[in-house]
C-alpha positions as YAML, in Angstrom:
chain: A
units: angstrom
residues:
- id: 1
  name: MET
  ca: [0.01, -0.14, -0.28]
- id: 2
  name: LYS
  ca: [1.37, 3.70, -1.06]
- id: 3
  name: LYS
  ca: [0.11, 7.26, -0.12]
- id: 4
  name: ILE
  ca: [-0.65, 9.39, -3.20]
- id: 5
  name: ILE
  ca: [-1.99, 13.22, -2.29]
- id: 6
  name: VAL
  ca: [-4.83, 14.04, -5.38]
- id: 7
  name: TYR
  ca: [-6.02, 17.50, -5.10]
- id: 8
  name: ASN
  ca: [-4.63, 17.96, -1.54]
- id: 9
  name: HIS
  ca: [-6.35, 15.09, -0.54]
- id: 10
  name: GLU
  ca: [-4.27, 12.23, 0.54]
- id: 11
  name: HIS
  ca: [-5.07, 7.82, 0.21]
- id: 12
  name: THR
  ca: [-4.02, 4.91, 0.65]
- id: 13
  name: VAL
  ca: [-4.16, 3.14, -2.54]
- id: 14
  name: ASP
  ca: [-2.45, -0.63, -3.33]
- id: 15
  name: ASP
  ca: [0.72, -0.62, -5.18]
- id: 16
  name: ALA
  ca: [-0.75, -0.84, -9.09]
- id: 17
  name: VAL
  ca: [-2.70, 1.49, -8.75]
- id: 18
  name: ALA
  ca: [-0.27, 4.41, -7.15]
- id: 19
  name: LYS
  ca: [2.30, 3.39, -10.47]
- id: 20
  name: ARG
  ca: [-0.52, 4.23, -12.75]
- id: 21
  name: TYR
  ca: [-1.39, 7.43, -11.27]
- id: 22
  name: GLU
  ca: [2.34, 8.01, -11.09]
- id: 23
  name: GLU
  ca: [2.85, 7.30, -14.87]
- id: 24
  name: LEU
  ca: [-0.82, 9.22, -15.69]
- id: 25
  name: MET
  ca: [0.47, 12.31, -13.78]
- id: 26
  name: ASP
  ca: [3.61, 11.88, -15.53]
- id: 27
  name: ASN
  ca: [2.39, 12.07, -18.53]
- id: 28
  name: LEU
  ca: [0.27, 14.80, -17.96]
- id: 29
  name: ARG
  ca: [3.65, 16.42, -16.89]
- id: 30
  name: GLU
  ca: [4.92, 15.82, -20.02]
- id: 31
  name: GLY
  ca: [2.19, 17.68, -22.17]
- id: 32
  name: TYR
  ca: [1.99, 20.09, -20.00]
- id: 33
  name: ASP
  ca: [6.47, 21.15, -20.39]
- id: 34
  name: LYS
  ca: [5.60, 19.96, -24.50]
- id: 35
  name: LEU
  ca: [2.72, 22.23, -24.92]
- id: 36
  name: LEU
  ca: [4.73, 25.11, -22.58]
- id: 37
  name: ASN
  ca: [7.86, 24.73, -24.77]
- id: 38
  name: SER
  ca: [5.88, 25.21, -27.72]
- id: 39
  name: GLY
  ca: [4.98, 28.76, -27.73]
- id: 40
  name: MET
  ca: [1.35, 28.46, -27.03]
- id: 41
  name: PHE
  ca: [0.44, 27.24, -24.11]
- id: 42
  name: PHE
  ca: [-1.03, 31.30, -22.88]
- id: 43
  name: GLU
  ca: [-2.56, 30.79, -25.94]
- id: 44
  name: ILE
  ca: [-4.67, 28.08, -24.75]
- id: 45
  name: TYR
  ca: [-4.35, 29.16, -20.92]
- id: 46
  name: PRO
  ca: [-3.79, 31.99, -20.48]
- id: 47
  name: GLU
  ca: [-4.67, 32.51, -16.30]
- id: 48
  name: LEU
  ca: [-1.86, 29.84, -15.79]
- id: 49
  name: THR
  ca: [1.94, 30.50, -15.07]
- id: 50
  name: GLY
  ca: [3.67, 28.83, -16.23]
- id: 51
  name: ASN
  ca: [4.90, 26.75, -12.75]
- id: 52
  name: TRP
  ca: [3.85, 23.57, -12.56]
- id: 53
  name: LYS
  ca: [4.04, 23.64, -8.89]
- id: 54
  name: GLU
  ca: [1.82, 26.78, -9.13]
- id: 55
  name: ASP
  ca: [-0.67, 25.65, -12.09]
- id: 56
  name: GLU
  ca: [-0.76, 20.97, -11.44]
- id: 57
  name: GLU
  ca: [-4.36, 21.80, -9.54]
- id: 58
  name: ALA
  ca: [-6.12, 24.22, -12.59]
- id: 59
  name: TYR
  ca: [-4.01, 22.87, -15.73]
- id: 60
  name: LEU
  ca: [-5.72, 19.24, -13.89]
- id: 61
  name: ALA
  ca: [-8.56, 20.14, -13.74]
- id: 62
  name: LYS
  ca: [-8.69, 21.80, -17.18]
- id: 63
  name: SER
  ca: [-7.02, 18.91, -18.79]
- id: 64
  name: THR
  ca: [-9.55, 16.07, -17.28]
- id: 65
  name: ASN
  ca: [-12.01, 18.40, -18.15]
- id: 66
  name: LYS
  ca: [-11.64, 18.37, -22.33]
- id: 67
  name: ARG
  ca: [-12.10, 14.61, -21.88]
...
């Protein structure tokens, strides 16, 4: 069992779920970084800062709601 934090809430999950969550978060972060480096980031997300630590929660909410 591992602890993960989702939207500032701690959850205890089994190792397989924790691993999948980490993979998903890595993919989202990679997409964030690619978009930021493309120069189009602020065209799509003008309200964000370009700093992952500050933007993570808002970016995740917006990214997952678009699907």
